[in-house]
C-alpha positions in Angstrom: 24.7 4.4 10.2 21.5 2.4 9.9 19.4 3.1 6.8 16.2 2.1 5.1 15.8 1.0 1.4 12.5 1.1 -0.4 12.2 -0.7 -3.7 9.0 0.2 -5.5 7.1 -0.7 -8.7 3.7 0.2 -10.1 2.2 -1.3 -13.2 -1.3 -1.4 -14.8 -1.3 -5.2 -15.2 -2.6 -6.9 -18.4 -6.3 -6.2 -18.3 -6.9 -2.7 -17.0 -6.8 0.3 -19.4 -5.0 2.5 -17.0 -3.4 2.4 -13.5 -5.5 3.7 -10.6 -2.8 2.8 -8.0 -0.5 5.3 -6.3 2.5 5.0 -4.0 4.5 7.2 -1.6 8.0 6.7 -0.1 9.0 9.6 1.9 8.6 12.8 -0.2 8.5 10.7 -3.4 5.1 9.8 -5.0 4.2 7.7 -8.0 0.6 8.3 -9.1 -1.4 6.5 -11.8 1.6 5.7 -14.0 3.9 2.8 -14.8 7.5 2.0 -13.8 9.3 -0.2 -16.3 11.8 -1.3 -13.7 11.9 -1.4 -9.9 13.1 1.9 -8.3 15.2 1.7 -5.1 15.5 4.7 -2.8 17.7 4.9 0.3 16.8 6.9 3.4 18.6 7.4 6.8 16.9 5.7 9.7 15.5 8.2 12.2 13.1 10.8 10.9 9.6 9.2 10.3 9.5 7.7 6.8 6.1 6.9 5.4 5.8 4.2 2.7 2.3 3.4 1.4 0.2 2.2 -1.5 -3.3 3.4 -2.4 -5.6 1.5 -4.7 -8.4 3.5 -6.4 -11.8 1.7 -6.1 -12.6 0.1 -9.5 -16.0 0.5 -11.0 -16.4 4.0 -9.5 -15.1 7.3 -11.0 -11.6 8.7 -10.7 -9.9 6.0 -8.6 -6.6 7.4 -9.7 -7.5 10.9 -8.4 -8.5 9.4 -5.0 -5.4 7.3 -4.6 -3.1 10.3 -5.7 -4.8 12.6 -3.1 -4.2 10.0 -0.4 -0.5 9.5 -1.1 0.3 13.1 -1.6 -1.3 14.0 1.7 0.8 11.3 3.4 3.9 12.6 1.7 3.3 16.1 3.2 2.5 14.8 6.6 5.1 12.0 6.7 7.8 13.6 8.8 5.3 14.3 11.6 3.9 10.7 11.8 5.7 9.6 14.9 2.8 8.1 16.9 -0.2 5.9 16.3 -2.5 8.8 17.0 -0.7 11.0 14.4 -1.1 8.2 11.8 -4.9 7.9 12.6 -5.2 11.7 12.3 -3.4 11.7 9.0 -5.7 9.0 7.6 -8.7 10.9 8.7 -7.3 14.0 6.9 -6.9 11.8 3.7 -10.5 10.7 4.0 -11.6 14.3 4.4 -9.6 15.3 1.3 -11.1 12.6 -0.9 -14.6 13.6 0.1 -13.9 17.3 -0.3 -12.7 16.6 -3.9 -15.7 14.4 -4.4 -18.0 17.4 -4.2 -17.2 17.8 -7.9 -20.1 15.8 -9.6 -17.6 14.1 -11.9 -15.6 12.8 -8.9 -18.5 11.9 -6.6 -18.2 8.4 -5.0 -14.5 8.1 -5.9 -12.5 6.2 -3.3 -9.3 4.4 -2.5 -7.8 1.9 -0.1 -4.5 2.7 1.6 -1.9 0.5 3.4 1.6 1.2 4.6 4.1 1.7 7.3 5.9 4.6 9.0 9.5 3.6 9.7 10.8 5.1 13.0 14.2 4.7 14.6 13.2 1.6 16.7 9.8 0.6 15.6 7.3 0.5 12.7 3.8 1.9 12.6 1.7 -0.3 10.3 -1.6 1.1 9.0 -4.4 0.4 6.5 -7.9 1.2 5.5 -9.3 -1.3 3.0 -7.7 -4.4 1.6 -4.3 -3.3 0.4 -1.8 -5.1 2.6 1.4 -4.9 4.7 3.2 -8.2 5.1 6.2 -9.0 7.4 8.7 -10.9 5.3 10.5 -12.8 8.1 12.9 -15.7 7.7 10.2 -18.0 9.1 7.7 -17.0 6.4 5.4 -14.2 5.2 3.0 -12.9 7.9 0.2 -10.3 7.3 0.3 -7.5 9.8 -2.4 -5.3 8.2 -6.1 -6.1 8.7 -8.3 -6.6 5.6 -11.5 -4.6 5.6 -13.4 -7.2 3.6 -16.7 -9.2 4.2 -16.3 -12.8 5.2 -15.3 -15.1 2.3 -17.8 -17.7 1.1 -16.6 -21.3 1.2 -14.0 -22.1 -1.4 -13.1 -18.5 -2.1 -9.7 -17.0 -1.4 -10.3 -13.4 -2.4 -13.0 -10.8 -2.8 -13.2 -7.4 -4.5 -15.5 -6.0 -1.9 -14.3 -3.7 0.9 -16.1 -2.7 4.1 -14.3 0.7 4.5 -12.2 2.9 2.3 -11.2 6.5 2.0 -14.2 8.1 0.3 -16.2 5.8 -1.9 -19.8 6.8 -0.9 -22.0 9.7 -2.0 -22.1 11.1 1.5 -19.3 11.4 4.0 -18.5 8.3 6.0 -16.0 8.2 8.9 -13.3 5.6 9.0 -11.7 3.5 11.7 -8.1 3.1 10.6 -6.1 0.0 11.6 -2.9 1.2 13.2 -0.4 -0.9 15.2 3.2 -0.6 16.3 5.8 -3.3 15.7 9.4 -3.6 16.9 12.1 -2.9 14.3 15.7 -4.3 13.9 18.4 -4.5 11.2 17.5 -7.1 8.6 13.7 -6.7 8.8 11.8 -6.6 5.6 8.2 -5.6 4.9 6.1 -5.9 1.7 3.5 -3.2 1.1 1.2 -3.9 -1.8 -2.2 -3.6 -3.5 -4.5 -6.5 -4.1 -3.3 -6.7 -7.7 -0.4 -8.7 -6.3 -2.0 -10.7 -3.5 -5.3 -11.6 -5.3 -3.7 -13.6 -8.2 -0.6 -14.9 -6.3 -1.1 -17.1 -3.2 0.8 -16.0 -0.1 3.0 -19.1 -0.1 4.2 -18.3 -3.6 5.0 -14.7 -2.6 6.9 -16.1 0.4 9.0 -18.4 -1.8 10.1 -15.5 -4.0 11.0 -13.4 -1.0 13.0 -16.2 0.5 15.0 -16.4 -2.8 15.4 -12.7 -3.7 15.8 -9.2 -2.2 15.8 -5.7 -3.5 15.1 -5.0 -7.1 15.2 -8.6 -8.1 12.6 -9.5 -5.5 10.3 -6.6 -6.7 10.7 -7.7 -10.3 9.9 -11.4 -9.5 6.8 -10.5 -7.4 5.5 -8.3 -10.3 6.3 -11.1 -12.8 4.4 -13.6 -10.7 1.3 -11.4 -10.9 1.7 -11.0 -14.6 2.1 -14.7 -15.2 -1.1 -15.3 -13.1 -2.9 -13.1 -15.7 -2.2 -9.6 -14.4 -6.0 -9.0 -13.8 -5.5 -5.8 -11.9 -3.1 -2.9 -11.3 0.0 -4.1 -9.4 1.8 -1.8 -7.0 4.3 -2.8 -4.4 7.1 -1.5 -2.1 9.7 -3.6 -0.3 11.0 -2.0 2.9 14.4 -3.3 4.2 16.3 -2.2 7.2 20.1 -2.2 6.8 23.1 -1.2 8.9 
């Protein structure tokens, strides 16, 4: 029987006081905490399986609350996410939930990015709002399949902390336009879902080199280690999706 493995890790990095990232893999969520070692979960291929990361917006209140709301909502809705429309509807519900909670003055303007994939029997629904990423780890190299919601980079800059849309993040409600696309799926495929705490400090070619050398828990550990060795400037959360048979 074909199956899906999800290897996940979440860590505050070296400079942040606490972790504002969250993660969902099927019914399992990891919110605002730290995993000392990569955790690997195995799921049967068939029922929609949602795997996603959410990165609370820094510099605004309660990023960890916003990211946790998003992934917990996706965990509940996950088994019903079998079409692009269903994923868009779910992300809009996540946005509604963040704004509803933000009516509390202490939580007002909290927000989060989100990126992930829903694994179906024969395809993958890739989605994102914000600048967390989904990357296809093919044998030919790493290829980004999500769409960064970021302003154009100035000459000589590789990254930016600014986002053009997120779940929540503003005093008054703002609708979102989620990026959702379907991709074919086959045995041996691997995808990396991660927050910018990994992709900002570590260039894509370095990530690709590590994924060509390693898989599973070792790959997740080496990816995390590369961000730490680059200074660990932000929270680091990642999930490696692999299709086996």
